[in-house]
Structures are given as structure tokens and as C-alpha cells.
DRENDO-1510 file (C-alpha; in Angstrom, 1 decimal, always signed):
<recs>
REC; n; res; u; v; w
REC; 1; MET; +8.0; +26.9; +16.4 .
REC; 2; GLN; +9.2; +23.3; +16.3 .
REC; 3; TYR; +10.0; +21.3; +13.2 .
REC; 4; GLY; +10.0; +17.6; +13.1 .
REC; 5; ALA; +11.4; +15.0; +10.7 .
REC; 6; ILE; +11.1; +11.2; +10.6 .
REC; 7; HIS; +13.3; +8.9; +8.6 .
REC; 8; LEU; +11.1; +5.8; +8.2 .
REC; 9; ASN; +12.6; +2.3; +8.3 .
REC; 10; LEU; +10.9; -1.1; +8.4 .
REC; 11; HIS; +11.4; -1.7; +12.1 .
REC; 12; ARG; +12.9; +1.4; +13.8 .
REC; 13; SER; +12.6; +5.0; +12.6 .
REC; 14; HIS; +14.7; +8.0; +13.4 .
REC; 15; VAL; +12.9; +11.0; +14.8 .
REC; 16; ARG; +14.4; +14.5; +15.0 .
REC; 17; ILE; +12.8; +17.7; +16.3 .
REC; 18; VAL; +14.5; +21.1; +16.2 .
REC; 19; ASP; +13.4; +24.7; +16.9 .
REC; 20; GLU; +13.5; +27.7; +14.6 .
REC; 21; ARG; +17.2; +28.3; +15.6 .
REC; 22; ASP; +18.1; +24.7; +14.8 .
REC; 23; HIS; +18.5; +23.9; +18.5 .
REC; 24; LEU; +18.0; +20.2; +19.0 .
REC; 25; ILE; +14.9; +19.3; +21.0 .
REC; 26; LEU; +14.7; +15.5; +20.3 .
REC; 27; ASP; +16.8; +12.9; +18.5 .
REC; 28; GLN; +15.9; +9.3; +19.0 .
REC; 29; TYR; +14.8; +6.0; +17.4 .
REC; 30; VAL; +11.3; +4.6; +17.9 .
REC; 31; ASP; +9.6; +1.5; +16.7 .
REC; 32; THR; +7.8; +2.0; +13.4 .
REC; 33; ALA; +4.4; +1.4; +14.9 .
REC; 34; ARG; +1.3; +3.4; +15.7 .
REC; 35; GLU; +1.7; +2.8; +19.5 .
REC; 36; ALA; +5.3; +4.2; +19.5 .
REC; 37; PHE; +4.4; +7.3; +17.4 .
REC; 38; THR; +1.4; +7.9; +19.7 .
REC; 39; GLN; +3.6; +7.7; +22.8 .
REC; 40; LEU; +6.0; +10.2; +21.3 .
REC; 41; PHE; +3.7; +12.7; +19.7 .
REC; 42; ALA; +0.3; +12.5; +21.4 .
REC; 43; HIS; +1.1; +15.0; +24.1 .
REC; 44; ARG; +3.3; +17.4; +22.1 .
REC; 45; ARG; +2.0; +20.7; +20.9 .
REC; 46; ARG; +1.2; +20.9; +17.1 .
REC; 47; ILE; +4.4; +20.8; +15.0 .
REC; 48; ARG; +5.1; +20.4; +11.3 .
REC; 49; ILE; +6.7; +17.0; +10.5 .
REC; 50; LEU; +8.4; +16.0; +7.2 .
REC; 51; LEU; +8.4; +12.4; +6.0 .
REC; 52; GLU; +10.3; +11.1; +3.1 .
REC; 53; HIS; +7.9; +9.4; +0.6 .
REC; 54; SER; +8.0; +5.6; +1.1 .
REC; 55; VAL; +5.7; +2.6; +1.4 .
REC; 56; ASP; +5.0; +3.5; +5.1 .
REC; 57; SER; +4.7; +7.2; +4.7 .
REC; 58; GLU; +1.0; +7.5; +4.1 .
REC; 59; TRP; -0.2; +5.5; +7.1 .
REC; 60; VAL; +2.3; +7.3; +9.4 .
REC; 61; ALA; +1.2; +10.7; +8.0 .
REC; 62; GLN; -2.5; +9.9; +8.6 .
REC; 63; HIS; -1.7; +8.7; +12.2 .
REC; 64; LEU; +0.3; +11.8; +13.1 .
REC; 65; GLU; -2.4; +14.0; +11.6 .
REC; 66; ALA; -5.0; +12.3; +13.8 .
REC; 67; LEU; -2.7; +13.2; +16.7 .
REC; 68; GLY; -3.1; +16.9; +15.7 .
REC; 69; HIS; +0.1; +17.5; +13.8 .
REC; 70; GLU; +0.8; +19.0; +10.3 .
REC; 71; VAL; +2.5; +16.3; +8.2 .
REC; 72; ILE; +4.1; +16.8; +4.8 .
REC; 73; VAL; +5.3; +13.9; +2.7 .
REC; 74; VAL; +8.2; +15.0; +0.6 .
REC; 75; ASP; +9.9; +13.9; -2.6 .
REC; 76; SER; +13.4; +12.5; -1.8 .
REC; 77; THR; +14.6; +13.3; -5.3 .
REC; 78; HIS; +14.3; +17.0; -4.7 .
REC; 79; PRO; +17.7; +18.4; -5.8 .
REC; 80; THR; +18.4; +20.3; -2.5 .
REC; 81; LEU; +16.9; +17.9; +0.0 .
REC; 82; PHE; +19.9; +15.5; +0.3 .
REC; 83; SER; +22.4; +17.5; -1.7 .
REC; 84; ARG; +24.9; +17.5; +1.1 .
REC; 85; THR; +24.5; +13.9; +2.1 .
REC; 86; ARG; +24.0; +12.2; -1.3 .
REC; 87; ARG; +27.4; +10.5; -1.4 .
REC; 88; VAL; +27.2; +8.7; +2.0 .
REC; 89; ARG; +23.6; +8.6; +3.2 .
REC; 90; THR; +22.9; +7.4; +6.7 .
REC; 91; ASN; +19.8; +7.5; +8.9 .
REC; 92; LYS; +21.4; +10.3; +11.0 .
REC; 93; ARG; +22.3; +12.4; +8.0 .
REC; 94; ASP; +19.0; +11.9; +6.2 .
REC; 95; VAL; +16.8; +12.8; +9.3 .
REC; 96; THR; +19.0; +15.9; +9.8 .
REC; 97; ALA; +18.6; +16.9; +6.2 .
REC; 98; LEU; +14.8; +16.5; +6.5 .
REC; 99; ALA; +14.7; +18.5; +9.7 .
REC; 100; ASN; +16.8; +21.3; +8.1 .
REC; 101; ALA; +14.6; +21.3; +5.0 .
REC; 102; ASN; +11.5; +21.5; +7.2 .
REC; 103; ARG; +12.9; +24.5; +9.2 .
REC; 104; ARG; +14.0; +26.3; +6.0 .
REC; 105; GLY; +10.9; +25.5; +4.0 .
REC; 106; ILE; +13.0; +23.9; +1.2 .
REC; 107; TYR; +11.2; +20.7; +0.0 .
REC; 108; SER; +8.9; +19.4; -2.6 .
REC; 109; PRO; +5.6; +18.0; -1.3 .
REC; 110; VAL; +4.3; +14.8; -2.8 .
REC; 111; ARG; +0.6; +14.9; -3.9 .
REC; 112; ARG; -1.1; +12.4; -1.6 .
REC; 113; ALA; -4.1; +10.4; -2.9 .
REC; 114; SER; -7.4; +10.5; -1.1 .
REC; 115; VAL; -8.5; +7.5; +1.0 .
REC; 116; THR; -11.0; +6.5; -1.7 .
REC; 117; LYS; -8.4; +6.7; -4.5 .
REC; 118; ARG; -5.9; +4.7; -2.4 .
REC; 119; GLU; -8.5; +2.0; -1.8 .
REC; 120; LEU; -9.3; +1.9; -5.5 .
REC; 121; ARG; -5.7; +1.5; -6.4 .
REC; 122; GLN; -5.2; -1.3; -3.8 .
REC; 123; ARG; -8.2; -3.2; -5.2 .
REC; 124; SER; -6.9; -2.8; -8.7 .
REC; 125; ARG; -3.5; -4.0; -7.7 .
REC; 126; VAL; -5.0; -7.1; -6.1 .
REC; 127; ARG; -7.2; -7.8; -9.1 .
REC; 128; ARG; -4.3; -7.5; -11.5 .
REC; 129; GLN; -2.2; -9.8; -9.4 .
REC; 130; LEU; -5.0; -12.4; -9.3 .
REC; 131; MET; -5.4; -12.1; -13.1 .
REC; 132; GLN; -1.7; -12.8; -13.6 .
REC; 133; GLN; -1.9; -15.8; -11.4 .
REC; 134; ARG; -4.9; -17.1; -13.2 .
REC; 135; THR; -3.2; -16.7; -16.6 .
REC; 136; THR; -0.2; -18.7; -15.2 .
REC; 137; LEU; -2.5; -21.5; -14.1 .
REC; 138; MET; -4.3; -21.5; -17.4 .
REC; 139; ASN; -1.1; -21.8; -19.3 .
REC; 140; LEU; +0.1; -24.6; -17.0 .
REC; 141; LEU; -3.2; -26.5; -17.7 .
REC; 142; ARG; -2.7; -26.1; -21.4 .
REC; 143; VAL; +0.8; -27.5; -21.3 .
REC; 144; LEU; -0.2; -30.5; -19.2 .
REC; 145; LEU; -3.1; -31.2; -21.6 .
REC; 146; ARG; -0.9; -30.9; -24.6 .
REC; 147; GLU; +1.6; -33.4; -23.1 .
REC; 148; GLU; -1.3; -35.9; -23.4 .
REC; 149; GLY; -2.2; -34.9; -27.0 .
REC; 150; VAL; -5.0; -32.6; -26.0 .
REC; 151; ARG; -4.8; -29.2; -27.7 .
REC; 152; VAL; -6.8; -26.3; -26.4 .
REC; 153; ALA; -7.8; -23.3; -28.6 .
REC; 154; PRO; -7.2; -19.8; -27.3 .
REC; 155; GLY; -9.9; -18.6; -25.1 .
REC; 156; GLY; -10.9; -17.6; -21.5 .
REC; 157; PRO; -10.8; -19.9; -18.5 .
REC; 158; GLU; -14.2; -21.3; -19.2 .
REC; 159; SER; -13.1; -22.8; -22.6 .
REC; 160; VAL; -10.0; -24.2; -21.1 .
REC; 161; THR; -11.5; -25.9; -18.0 .
REC; 162; SER; -14.4; -27.2; -20.0 .
REC; 163; VAL; -12.0; -29.3; -22.2 .
REC; 164; VAL; -11.3; -31.5; -19.2 .
REC; 165; ASP; -15.0; -32.4; -19.1 .
REC; 166; GLN; -15.6; -32.8; -22.8 .
REC; 167; LEU; -12.5; -34.6; -24.0 .
REC; 168; ALA; -10.9; -37.9; -23.1 .
REC; 169; VAL; -8.4; -36.8; -20.5 .
REC; 170; PRO; -6.6; -39.7; -18.7 .
REC; 171; GLU; -7.9; -40.3; -15.2 .
REC; 172; GLY; -4.5; -39.7; -13.7 .
REC; 173; LEU; -4.3; -36.3; -15.4 .
REC; 174; GLN; -7.8; -35.4; -14.3 .
REC; 175; THR; -6.7; -35.9; -10.7 .
REC; 176; THR; -3.6; -33.8; -11.3 .
REC; 177; LEU; -5.6; -31.0; -12.8 .
REC; 178; ALA; -8.3; -31.0; -10.1 .
REC; 179; PRO; -6.7; -28.4; -7.8 .
REC; 180; VAL; -5.9; -26.2; -10.8 .
REC; 181; ARG; -9.5; -26.3; -12.0 .
REC; 182; ALA; -10.7; -25.6; -8.5 .
REC; 183; ILE; -8.5; -22.5; -8.2 .
REC; 184; LEU; -9.5; -21.3; -11.7 .
REC; 185; THR; -13.2; -21.7; -10.7 .
REC; 186; ALA; -12.6; -19.6; -7.6 .
REC; 187; PHE; -10.8; -16.9; -9.6 .
REC; 188; ASP; -13.8; -16.8; -12.0 .
REC; 189; ALA; -16.1; -15.9; -9.1 .
REC; 190; VAL; -14.0; -12.9; -8.0 .
REC; 191; LEU; -12.7; -11.7; -11.3 .
REC; 192; GLU; -15.9; -11.2; -13.2 .
REC; 193; PRO; -15.6; -8.0; -15.3 .
REC; 194; VAL; -16.8; -5.2; -13.2 .
REC; 195; HIS; -16.6; -1.4; -13.4 .
REC; 196; LEU; -14.8; -0.4; -10.3 .
REC; 197; GLU; -16.3; +2.7; -8.8 .
REC; 198; GLY; -14.1; +5.8; -9.4 .
REC; 199; GLU; -12.3; +4.4; -12.5 .
REC; 200; GLY; -12.8; +5.7; -15.9 .
REC; 201; ARG; -13.0; +2.2; -17.3 .
REC; 202; PRO; -13.1; -1.4; -16.0 .
REC; 203; VAL; -9.9; -3.2; -15.4 .
REC; 204; LYS; -9.0; -5.0; -18.6 .
REC; 205; GLU; -9.2; -8.8; -18.6 .
REC; 206; ALA; -6.5; -10.9; -20.2 .
REC; 207; SER; -7.9; -12.6; -23.2 .
REC; 208; GLY; -6.7; -15.8; -24.6 .
REC; 209; SER; -4.9; -14.1; -27.5 .
REC; 210; GLU; -3.0; -11.9; -25.0 .
REC; 211; MET; -1.8; -14.8; -22.9 .
REC; 212; ALA; +1.6; -16.2; -23.3 .
REC; 213; HIS; +1.0; -19.1; -25.7 .
REC; 214; ALA; +2.7; -21.7; -23.6 .
REC; 215; SER; +1.3; -24.5; -25.6 .
REC; 216; GLY; +3.1; -23.3; -28.8 .
</recs>
């Protein structure tokens, strides 16, 4: 049986394959890209491949599995995985340690999320990032209004942006705030409170009282 290991890097990844007697079969760098992995693994017989958990590990694992291989994503903090290379870690030493751990069966697999759960987490991350950006813009709008003597009570984006229409805001400031209001309006369209399918509860919105009170 053959045992593979890939030490993933942003641009070039180190691949190592050994047999059950630790005889070296392959040791080379390849581009961290689907095309490169396909060229290297598509025509090989099924082997078990270890990947260290990272940002790239899931898409690489899915691609290699689609090529017919067994892939295990492992926890790099496992006490025995890099015990001999912890002081001075290099790509060569890490991929060798991964290959040895694979051959000896000494590793701690990472629990991989399903495709549905991963998509849900990604949507939630995007939503939270947009909410943070919206809060930043709302606080900026409050400060700019306060500089002109216009105070805005705590509230959501609707109460903040409506002040620009209801109060006597200088024409020059209205022009300055126009792009901020346009972006906030766009945020409102995509950040309406919704129950994301698969979650136990909706993503919590940031209320006025929870925002950084930039206006003091």
C-alpha cells in the first residue's frame, strides 16, 4: 500500500508518497491548484493521503476524493505528529512527518463539516462582516451629523438615515452623506432579519444600543 502526504502552501505545495516500508515513491512540489493535483493524482491507484488542516485543506480534500483517493485532514497540534520537527519546521520535515504518521496510523483526524454546513457558515460570515461594516457607516453618519449640531437617538439604520430627510441638514453635508446613505440602503436590502436554513436561530442583528456610541 502507498501512503501520501501533502504540505499545503499558498502557491506551491510539497507532495510525498511512500510505501509500507517507507521507501520513497514520490517527493516533489506542485502548484496548489486543481489542475496540478489532477495531473499528479488522477492516474494513480487509490492511496490514503494526509493533509494538515488549513484554509485550503477542504477544497483539496474534496478534489482528491473526487479523483478516487482516501483523504484524511489531520490536526497539526496532535502531540506526536510533529514532535520530532517542532523546533525547526520546514516544508520537507513537515511533509515527511505527515507521510510517516500516515504510514504508521498515528494522527488525529479533524471532523470535516458537510457541504451544507460549510455553505451556511460562509453565508453567516459574510452576513456578520456586512453588519459590522454597516455599523461603522452608521456611526460615521452620526458623528458627521453631530458636527453640525444634529443629534441622533440610538436606533437602527432606518432611524438614522431618516434624520437626513427630516431635519435641517446643510446642503453640503447632505452631498457628503449621500454615498453613505446609498450604501446603508443597499445593506438594508440584503440584511433583513432572516432565519438561515440549518441554524438554530437567526443571525443576531446589531441594535442601536449595542453599537459603539461614537457620537458620545
